[in-house]
N, C-alpha and C positions, 0 to 999 in steps of 0.2 A: 397361594400366599399362606404361610403358616404364622400363627400369632400365639405367643406364650407370655405368661407373666409370673412374677414371684415377688414376695416381700423380702426386702433387704434392709440393712441398718446403716446408720451413719456412724456417729461417735459412741453410741451406747451398745450394750450387749443384748442379744436376743433373749437372754435369760430373764430380762425384766418383764417378759410376758407373764411369768408365773406370779410375781408380786401383783401385777394388774388383776389377774384372776382372783387371787386371794383377797385383794381389796374389794372387788365386786361382791364376793361371797360374804365378807365381813359386814359390808354395808347392808346387804340384804338380810343377814341374820339379825343385826341390830334393829332394823326396821320392822321385821316380822316376828321377833321372838316373843312379843306380848300375845296373850290369847286374843283371838279374833272370832268373828261370827262365821269365818270361812270354814269350809270343810278342808281336810288335810290336803287333798289333791289340788284344790284351787290355791291354797296358801303356798304350797311348794311351787306351783306354776308362776304365781306372782313374784315370789322370791327369786326364781330362776330368771324371770324377765328383768327384774331390777339389777340382779348381779351381772347379767350380760351387758345391760346398758352402761352401768358404771365401769365395768371392765373395758368396754370399748372406748369410753371417754378417757380413761386413764391410759389406754393403749395409744390414743392419738397424741397425748402429751409427750410421748417418747419420740415423736416425729419420725415414724418409720417411712421408708421409701418403697414405692412400687416399681419394680424393674419389668419393663415390657420389651420383648424381643420379637421383631418381625423378620421373617425370612421371605425375601422377594426373589423369585427365580428370574434371571435375565437371559432370554434366548440369544444365541449367537447371531450377530448380524452377518448377512451375506449381501455384499454390495456389488451390483452389476453395473459396470461402467462401459458404455458403448461409444466407440469412435464414430462420430457423425460427420467427419470431414469429407470433402469431395473426392479425395484420392481413393477412398474405399470403393466408390462407384466407378470412378474414371478408369481404374486399373484392376477391376474385378475380373478374376479368371473365369473362363467358360465352365459351366456346370455348377456354379455357386449362385444360389438364389438368395439375394440379400434380404428380401422380404421374409423368406422362410427363416433366415438366420435371426431376424428380429423377433419373429413369432416364437422360435425355439427358446430364445433368451427370456421372453415373457412367460413361457410355460414353466420356467424354473421356479417362479414365485409360487405357483400352485403346487408344484411337486415338493418343494421344501417348506411350504408355509406352515405345516403342522408343528415342527420343532425349531424352525428358524425364522428370523425376522428379515425378510428380503426387501431391499430397497433398490430402485432402478434409477439410473442417471445416464445422460449422454453428454458428450463434450466435443468441442473443437478447440477454440481458443479459451472458452470458459465452460464451467460446469453448469448443466441444466438438469432439471428434474424430469424423470420419465425416459422411456426409450423413444427413438425416432428412426425414421427410415427415409428421410429426404436427402441426406448426405449433402448438405448445402454449405457447411462451414468451410471457409477459405483458408483457415489456419489451424494447425494442430499443436497443442501443448499438452503432452501426456504427463509431464512432470507436474504442471500446475493442477491437472485433474486429480492426481494422486495426493498432492498437498492439500487441496481443498477437501477431499474426502477425509483425510486424516484430521483436519481441523474441525470439520463439521461433526464428526462422530468421536471426538476426543473423549477419553475416559469411558467409552462404551465397549461392549464386548464384541469387537470386530473379529469374526471367525474366519471369513474368507472374502476375497475380492476377485470377481470375475471380470477380466479386462479383455474386451473384444476390440482388437485394433490390428493394423497392418505393421505396426512398429515404426512408422515414419512420422517424424515430428519436425516442424520448421520454426517453432517458438520454444523458448525455455531451455532448460538444461537437460542433461542426460537423465531420463526417467529412472535409470537403475539406482541412482543415488537417493532419489526421493522414495523409491520403493522400499529401501532399507528402513525408513522411518515408520512404515506401516507394520505393526506387530501382528501380522496376519498372513495366512497362506494366500498367494496370488495365483489364480488359475487363468491362463491366457488363452484366448481364442484367436488363432492365427488367420486373420483375414488377408486379402490382397494376394498378389501373384509374385512369386520369387523368381520367375523367369526373367533373365536379362534380355532386354530388347535393344535393337539398334536405335541409337539416339544421340543427337548432339544437343548440348544445352549450355546455358549460362548459369553457373551455380551461384555466383554472387558478384557484386561490384563494390569495390572499396574506393571511396572518394570523399573529398571535403565538400561540404555544402556551400562553401563560399570560395570565391577566387577574386584576385585583385585585377582590375582593368589593366590591360597591356602586358600581363605576365603569362608565362606558360604554367600549366598545372597538369599534374599526373593523375591518371585513373588506372586502377588495377581491375582487370576483368578476369574472373576465375571461370575458365571454360572447361568442359568435360565432354568425353565421347565414349560410347559403348558399342562394341562390335562394329567398329568403323575403321579398322586398321587399313591404311593405304589411302584413305580419303584426306581431304584438306578442309580445315576450318576457314571459311571465308567470312570475316567479321567486318561489318559496315557500321560506321558511326554517323549519325545525322544530328545536326543542331537546329532545332526549330524547323524540321523538315528538310533542311539543306545538308547534303552529304559533305562531310568534312574530313573523313579518314576511312581508308580501307586497309585491311591487313589480313594476310594469309598465314596459316600455321599448319604444317603437315602433321598428320596423325600417324604415329608409329607403334600403336598398341591397341588392343581391343578394350582395355580399361585405361583410358588416357585422361590425364588431368594436367592442366597447365595454367599458370597465372600470366596473363598477357598485359604487359605494361604499355600504356598509351600516353602520349603527350599532346595536349590540346592547348589552344591559345584563347585567352579571354580578350576578345577584340571588341566587345560591346557590352555596356553595363546593363543591368536588369536581370530578371529571372529567365533562365534559358532551359529548354527541354532537350536533353540528350538521349537519343534512342540507340541502343546497341542491339544489332541483330545478326544472327548467324544464318547463312543460306542453307535451307534444308537439303538433305541428301535423299536418295531413293530409298523407299521402304522404311522411313524413319517413323518410330512409334508415336512420337508427339512433337509437334512443332510449336506448341504453346510456350515451351520453355526455351525457345530459341531467341526470344526478344525480352529485353529489359529496358526500362526507362528510368532516368534519374533527372532531378532538377538541381541546377547550380545557380546560386545568386552571385553575380559578378558585381563587385563594388568598385567605386571609382576613387576611394580614399580610405586611409586608416586613421584612427584616432591614436595619437602618440601620447604615451603615458610615461612619466618619470617617477620612479620609486626611489626615494632617498632614505637611507638608514644610518643610524648612529653607530650601531655595532651589529655583527651577524646575529641572526635569530631564525629559528625554524619557520616562523610565520612568513618570512620573506619568500622562502621556497614554495610555500602553499599558495601565496598570492601570485607568484610568478606562474605556477602551473595553471591556476584557474584563469588568469588573464590571457595567457598564451593559447588556451584552448579555443578562444574566440578569435577568428581570423580578422575581425574588425579592428583589433587593437595591436599596436606595436609597443612593446614594453622595453624600457631600459632601466636597469637597476644599478645604482652607484652608491659608494660610500660618501658620506657628507664631506669627507676630506678632499674628495675629487670634484667638488662642485664647480671649481673654476674651469674644468675641462668640458663642461656642457653649456649650451645656450638655452636658458630657461624658456625663452619666448618660443622655442620650437615645439613645445609640448602643450597638449590640450588638457592635461590633468597632472597635478602633482600629488603624490602620496608621501606623506612625511611619517615614517615609522619611528616612533619614540625619539623624535628629533627635537633638540632645543634650538629653535629657529633663531633666537636672539644671539646665539653664539656665532651665527653666520650672517654678517651684515648684508652682503649682496642679496642673499635669499630673503631676508627680512624686508629689505627695501623693495625687492621685486613684488613680494606679496602685498605690500602696502599700496602699490601703484598699478597693479595688474588685476583684471577681472578673472584670471585663470582659476578654474575650480580647484579646491584643495580638499584632500582627505587626510585628517589628522588621526593618528593612532597612538594610544597611550598603553602603558604597561609598567612592568617592574622598574624599568630604567627611567621612567618619566618623573620629572619634578613637577608636582601639582601646581605650585605657584607660577612657574614659567609656562605651564600648559594653559593656565587660565588667561595669561597675557596674549598667547598666540591666537586664540579663538574665543568666540562669545557664545557658542552653542551650549557647552556643558561647563559648569564651574564646580571645582572640587575643593572642598574645605577639609584639610587634613592636618593632623597634629604630628604625624610621623610618616616616615618613608617606608611603607609596607604595602602589601597587596591582600586582597580578599577574594574568595571564590564567588563568582556571580553567574548564575544560570540565565539564559536568554528567555525573556518572557514577552512574546509577541503582543502588540497593541492593536486592537480591533479598529481604532480610529486612524491608523496610519494610512495615508493616501497619496504619498509621493509616487509610488509604483505598486504593482500587485505581484505578490508571490503566490505560487500555487498552493492549494491546501495540503498536498502531500509534502511539499518542502517545509511548510510551517510546522506540520506534525513531526517531521524528522528533526528539525532544529530544536524543538522543545525537549527531545530525548537525548541530546548531545551533552557531553560533560561541560562543566563550568569554565568560563574564561577567568583569567586573573586580572582584576581591576585594582587600580590604586585605592588604598584604604582611605575612607573619609566619607563625608556627606556630599551629596550631589544635588545640583539644581540645574534646571534647563531654562533657556530663554523663552519668552512668550511666543515667539514666531517659529520655534523649533518643532519639527515633525519627528516624533520618536517612533522608531521601528521596534526596538526592544527596550524593555526596562529590566532592572536587575532583580533576580530572585536569589536571595542569600539564604542558603540552607532551605528551609521550608517556608520562609517568609517572603511574600511578594512585596517588594518595596516600590516606591515611586522614583527611585534613582534611575536616570537614563543610562543605557548601555551603548546603544547604537542610534544615532540621530542624524537628521538632515535639515538643511535650511536653504531657502531660496529667497534672497533679498532683492531679486531682479537684476542685480549687477554681478553677482557671483553665487554659484551654488557651492555649498560646503557640507562636508560630512565629518562626523567624529565617531570613532570606535574607542570606547574607554576601557579597553581590555585586550590582553594578549592570550594566545592559545588556539588560534585558528588551525594550527597543525594538529591539535588534539581532535578538533571537529572532523578534520579530513580523515584521520585514522579511524575514529569511532564510526563514522558513517560508512566507510568502506568495510569495516569489520561486521557491521550489522546488516547493511543492505547490498554490499558488493559494488557500490558506485560512489562517486563524489557529486552526483547530480544536484543535490540540495545546496551544498556549499557553492558549487559552480554557478548555480542560478542566482544565489544571493549576491555573490561578488559581481557577476555580470550585470545584474539589474542595478546594483548600486552605481557601478561605473557608467552604465548607459544613462542613468538619471543625471549624474554629475556632468557628463560630457555633452548632454543634449544642448542644442542651440538655444541660447537665451531668447532669441527672437523666434520662438517656436510658433507654429500655427495654433490658432485658438481652437480649431476643431480637427482632431486627428482620429482616423479610423484605421485599424491595423489588425491583421490576423495573428493568432497565436503562433503560427508558422506558415511558411509559404506553400508547403506541399502536405496534403493530408492523404492518408490511406483511405480506401473506399469503405473500410469498416469503422472509421473514426467519425466522431461528431465534429463538425466544422464550427469552431469558436471564433467569433469576431469581436474585437474590443473597440471602444470609442472613448475619447476624452474631450471634454468641452471646458474651455477656460473663459471666465468672464473678463471684463475690461481690466480688472486688477490682476489678471493672470492667476486667479485662484480657480481650482476645480469646482465645477457645479454640474448637477445633473437634473435640474428642474425642468427644462424643456424636453419634449418628446423627441426621439431620434428615430427616423425611419430609414430603411435600406432596401434598395432594389438590386437583386442578384440576377445576372443574365448568363446563360450558358453559351457554348459556341454556336448553337443552332438558333440563337436569338430568343429562346424561351425565357420569360422573366418571372421571378419570384419576389414577392414583397414581404418584408418583415418589419417588426418594430423592436427596438432594443429594450432590454430590461435594465433596471438600475442595479448597480453592484457597488456598494460603498459610495464613493464620490464620483464614480465613473459609470460606464455603461458596458453591458455585455450581451451578446446575441449567440444563442445556440441554434444554428441552422439545421441541425440534425445530420443524418447521413446522406450525402449527395452521390449521384452517379459519377463515375470517372469522367474527367474532362477538364477543360479550362473554363474559368468563370471570371467575369468582371463585375464590380459592384460600384454603386453610387449611393452615398449616404447623405442625408440632409437634415437640417434642424434650423430653428429660428430662435435667437436670443435677443429679446427686445424687438426692435424693428429690423435687425440685421439678419439676413439669411446666410447660412454657412453650408458648405458642401465639401465632401472629400470622396476620392475614388481610389480604386486599387484593383488588384487581381489576385486570384488564388487558383491552385490546381488540386484536383483530386486524382490520385494515382491508383490505377487498377492493380489489384493483388492477385497473383496466380501462383502462389508458393506451392500449392498442392500439385501442380503439374511438373515441378522440377525433378521430383523423384518418382520413378515408376516401379522400381523393384522393392517389394516388401522386405522388411528387415525382421525375419522370424528368429534370427539368432538373438536379437535383443530380447524378444519375448521368452525364449528358452532361458536366458540368463536370469531374467526377473523371476520366472517361475521356480527355477532351481534354487536361487539364493533365499527364497521365502518359504520353501517347502511345498510349493504347489506343483502343478503340471501344465503342460501345453497341449491343447487339443485342436483339431481341425473343425471347421464349421459343421461338418456332418456328424461330429461326435459330441455336440453340445448336450444331447440327452444323457450322456454318461457323467456329466459334471455332478448331478445330484448324488449318484452313488459314490463318487470320489469324495465329496464333502462329508457324507455320512460315515465313510470309512476312516476319515482323518481324526485320529484320537486327540489332536490338539484343538479341535473345534468342539467346545463343550458349553453346556448351559452353566452359567455362573449363578450362585445364590448369594445375594447381598444380605448381610445381617445388619439390622438396624436396632440398636439398643437405646432405650430411653428410660430416664429415671424421673419419677414424679412423687411428690410428698402425698402420703395417704390422706392428709387433711384437706388436700385440694380436690378430692374425689367426692362428688355430690351425693352419690348413692349411699355413702357411709353415714351422712347426716340424715338421709331418708330412713335408714335402718334404725338409727338411734331414736328418731322421732316416732317411728312405727312402734318400737318396743315400749317407750314411755306412754304413748297414746293408748296402746292395748292395755297396759297396766292400769292406767287411769280409768278406762272404760269399764274394766272388770270390777274394779273397786267401787266405782260409781253405781254399777248395777247391783252390787251386794249391799249398798247403803253405807259403805265405809267412809265415804266422802260427803 
């Protein structure tokens, strides 16, 4: 590190130093021009000391600046990222010692450590610190590993990345795109075996997670075969262990791929396990990729939803797409002018999009006499006065027909249902909705999901609210622009998951049975991957049907072998939540119990943990991917036996250099303490010498 400093000036000229010196000399001459008892040498010395002190004091009055410059060298970073997924070991070619590969990668830190800052990580689905050689990860996401490296070392001098992998990934996007974001040379170590083996496999299964009782549903099985020309794919499908379908497909090429369409019947409600298996052939490389299991929830009914609009609006399309993504709901969208063509009593929920209900007497009469849930939506076409008459959740006091932009501000005390943390985070980053201009108030029994944030001001105005008065559940969205949310979320995150979850949870709450159970226990989903934490939720209602979580709730979880595990729920908001951790693959049943007052309540259910064997689906290493990544970044690809050459390659790369960071700082000279020490020392020396000579 190199440190330099210099004196610089603000608004005055540096030539003012000369008048300061002259002032000090003049002051000393006036003070010592009279004859004294000093000898000439001492007199000149005292005058010089006084002149220097006065000149420095005058110099400080000019407010000079001290400029300090620090030069800090930054070694280039060399990041070693090692693939620790099970496919590395499972399909490792003969002659390659993986422990030696790990050791050779570790030696690079010693070899390059003098002029380079070497960091080591390993990855599967996620990035972890250090190198590893257990090859136990069951998923591979190369793109995510590169993205995390780029984020972790952003704005640092990344010189090179050494990526040791077989090029196979089963999670995330194509790593070539993420590699372009790394402004560094990427050197790839080509692990795995490129030899094509004889193999039959199921690449993927496309299916809907729900089906309706009594209906047929389709499943697409993407099957593949290598070096098996002339053989026949024998596909068997079982439902809960019972064979329900067999299908044969001839293989007419050594590199064969086909999507097999199957039609099955939903003949019994509940959660069903469907297993798809391909009969192995002789000398097949791997039979682990011949079987795949999925779970499908067969429902016995749909909730029917009627969306009534006053005039076309892009929000209607957004609502339609989000609702129809859930197979539990059947949606019909109509113009208010066609109300006479539908029977309102056939529907479980009415959504009124910017509709003036008072203009349609049959609808107004039906709403007054029916407990059907209603979701009111306001916007630019809404008349605030009429809107206030339709519902009692949100009142709008407005002096003009106009709109204002309102961002969604989530409320921590909302407890009608629970949105995931990631959804709440995304929703806060979405563009504003357009809400009718005016002042807003909410009823005392209203549960507010979002309040309005207008500009940078967080207001108390409700934006999205719910109410349950025990006879009807009602919701109000006081703004339009859901279509903007959909576009913005897709542009930023590539999905509509947050908006879909928000709309689905809202509708699920509105359409829930008013005579609901007082104690509900349910899982976040029916089927978990074996690498996921199993999350179980619980809700307890008191006699007034208000959520409470005062009593303790316990749960017993039992696997298929009869082994039991006991847990206690944690309190989350007004409800309960249990993280049972990572469970072994299999089927589980659970019984939860609690006591409120003298009444004991219980609930039961089941969940499944699915085994993941994605690493066995692909056996042929993709070294072409590694070549492309290295070429586009200015790096090179090497074999495991050539790892020791990487140090020389990196040293010879002129783009990998030590950077010198220059740090400039300006401080006023008057802030530096040693200047005052110097002035004090000069004046003290003068006083002491004069005192000694008896002049004082």
